[in-house]
C-alpha positions as CSV (number, residue, x, y, z in Angstrom):
1,M,80.7,120.8,105.3
2,T,83.7,121.7,103.3
3,I,85.7,118.6,102.1
4,R,89.8,118.8,103.7
5,L,92.4,116.9,102.3
6,S,95.5,116.1,104.7
7,S,98.8,116.8,103.7
8,G,99.9,113.1,103.6
9,L,96.6,112.7,101.0
10,R,98.0,115.6,98.7
11,D,101.0,114.2,98.6
12,A,99.9,110.5,97.4
13,V,97.8,111.9,95.0
14,V,100.4,114.1,93.3
15,T,103.5,111.8,93.5
16,S,104.0,108.4,93.9
17,Y,100.3,107.0,93.6
18,G,99.0,109.4,91.5
19,L,99.9,112.2,89.1
20,G,103.4,112.0,89.4
21,A,103.2,108.3,89.0
22,M,101.0,108.6,85.9
23,L,103.1,111.2,84.0
24,F,106.8,109.9,85.3
25,G,108.5,109.5,81.8
26,G,106.3,111.7,79.9
27,H,106.4,115.1,78.4
28,L,105.4,118.4,77.7
29,Q,103.7,119.5,74.6
30,I,103.6,123.4,73.7
31,Y,100.8,124.8,71.5
32,S,99.2,127.7,69.8
33,G,95.8,129.1,70.4
34,E,93.5,128.2,73.2
35,Q,93.4,125.3,75.9
36,P,90.5,122.8,74.7
37,A,87.7,122.8,78.1
38,S,88.9,119.5,78.8
39,A,91.7,117.4,78.7
40,D,90.0,114.6,77.2
41,M,89.7,116.6,74.1
42,A,91.6,116.5,71.2
43,T,94.5,118.8,70.8
44,S,94.1,122.2,69.3
45,G,96.4,124.8,67.8
46,N,99.8,123.7,66.4
47,L,102.3,122.0,68.2
48,L,104.9,124.5,68.7
49,A,107.4,122.8,71.2
50,L,108.2,119.5,73.0
51,V,109.8,119.6,76.9
52,T,112.0,116.6,77.4
53,Q,114.7,115.8,80.0
54,G,117.6,117.4,78.7
55,G,116.0,118.0,75.1
56,Q,116.4,114.3,74.4
57,P,114.3,112.5,72.1
58,I,110.5,111.9,74.0
59,A,111.9,107.9,73.8
60,T,114.8,108.6,75.9
61,G,114.2,111.9,77.4
62,G,111.3,111.1,79.8
63,L,110.2,114.3,82.0
64,R,110.8,113.0,85.8
65,L,109.1,114.7,88.8
66,T,109.6,114.9,92.6
67,Y,108.1,116.2,96.0
68,G,107.7,119.8,96.3
69,P,108.9,121.9,99.0
70,K,105.1,121.9,100.5
71,A,102.7,119.3,101.1
72,G,100.8,118.7,97.6
73,E,103.2,119.9,95.8
74,L,105.0,118.5,92.3
75,I,108.3,120.0,91.0
76,N,110.3,119.2,87.9
77,D,113.6,117.1,88.8
78,G,116.4,117.4,86.6
79,A,117.0,119.6,83.6
80,W,114.1,120.0,81.2
81,V,114.5,121.1,78.1
82,L,112.2,122.4,75.4
83,K,112.7,122.5,71.9
84,G,110.6,124.1,69.1
85,V,109.5,122.4,66.3
86,A,107.4,125.2,64.7
87,N,107.4,128.9,64.5
88,G,104.3,130.9,66.5
89,T,102.9,132.0,69.9
90,P,102.1,129.7,73.1
91,G,98.7,129.8,74.1
92,W,98.3,126.2,76.3
93,W,100.5,123.1,77.3
94,R,99.7,119.4,77.8
95,F,101.5,117.3,80.1
96,V,100.9,113.8,78.8
97,G,102.7,110.6,80.3
98,A,105.2,107.6,78.8
99,H,102.7,105.5,76.8
100,P,102.2,107.0,73.1
101,D,99.3,109.5,72.9
102,D,98.0,111.0,69.5
103,G,96.1,113.6,70.9
104,A,92.8,112.8,70.1
105,Q,89.5,112.7,72.0
106,S,90.5,110.2,75.3
107,A,89.3,109.5,78.2
108,Y,92.0,106.8,78.8
109,F,95.1,109.1,78.4
110,A,96.6,110.5,81.7
111,R,97.0,114.2,81.2
112,L,97.8,117.5,82.7
113,D,96.8,120.5,80.4
114,G,97.6,124.2,81.3
115,A,97.7,127.8,80.1
116,V,101.0,129.3,79.8
117,G,102.1,130.8,82.3
118,D,100.3,128.3,84.5
119,S,102.8,125.5,86.4
120,A,105.5,125.2,83.4
121,Q,108.0,128.4,84.2
122,D,110.0,131.0,82.1
123,L,108.2,129.4,78.6
124,P,109.1,132.2,75.8
125,A,106.6,134.2,74.5
126,L,107.7,133.4,70.9
127,I,108.5,129.8,69.5
128,A,111.1,129.2,66.4
129,S,111.5,125.9,65.2
130,T,115.3,126.5,66.1
131,T,114.4,127.3,69.8
132,V,116.2,125.3,72.7
133,L,115.6,126.4,75.8
134,P,115.7,125.6,79.8
135,V,112.1,125.6,81.6
136,G,112.9,127.3,84.5
137,G,110.6,125.1,86.7
138,F,107.2,123.3,86.7
139,L,105.1,123.6,89.9
140,L,102.2,121.3,90.1
141,S,99.9,122.2,93.7
142,L,97.3,120.2,95.1
143,P,95.2,123.0,97.3
144,S,94.0,121.3,101.0
145,Q,90.5,121.9,100.1
C-alpha cells in the first residue's frame, strides 16, 4: 500500500509545526562545489553568499516563510536579498535555522540543503564578493506521496 499525506498534514509539516517553524528567522548560505550527501554533513566548498531579509546582517535579517498557493508548499515572505562574500560559481545552498550553526557535521541542527536551481530561484551563475541581488523566490513543496 502507498503512503499518502493529506493536504492538512502536508501544510502542518512545511509551515507552523515543522519546516517553517524550524527555519523561520534563519538564512540561506550559498556554496561552491558539490552538495554534501546529507544535510547532517559538514559544509563543503567555499561560502560565496548569504541570503537574508532585505540583505541585512544575519542577526537582524532572519528570513520569513509563509504558506504557498497549494497544500504542502512553503514560499518566501518579504524581500530576500543575496549578498556575495567571495567570488565563485554557486553549486549548492544550505538553509539554516535562526540558531547559530557552525556548519560542522551535526544531527542536531535544522538544515535544508539543495542544489542551485532547486527551490531557490534566480540565483546568479557567478557570484562576486560585491554581488547584491534580490532572490526571485523560494518554493518548497512536500508531495502527497
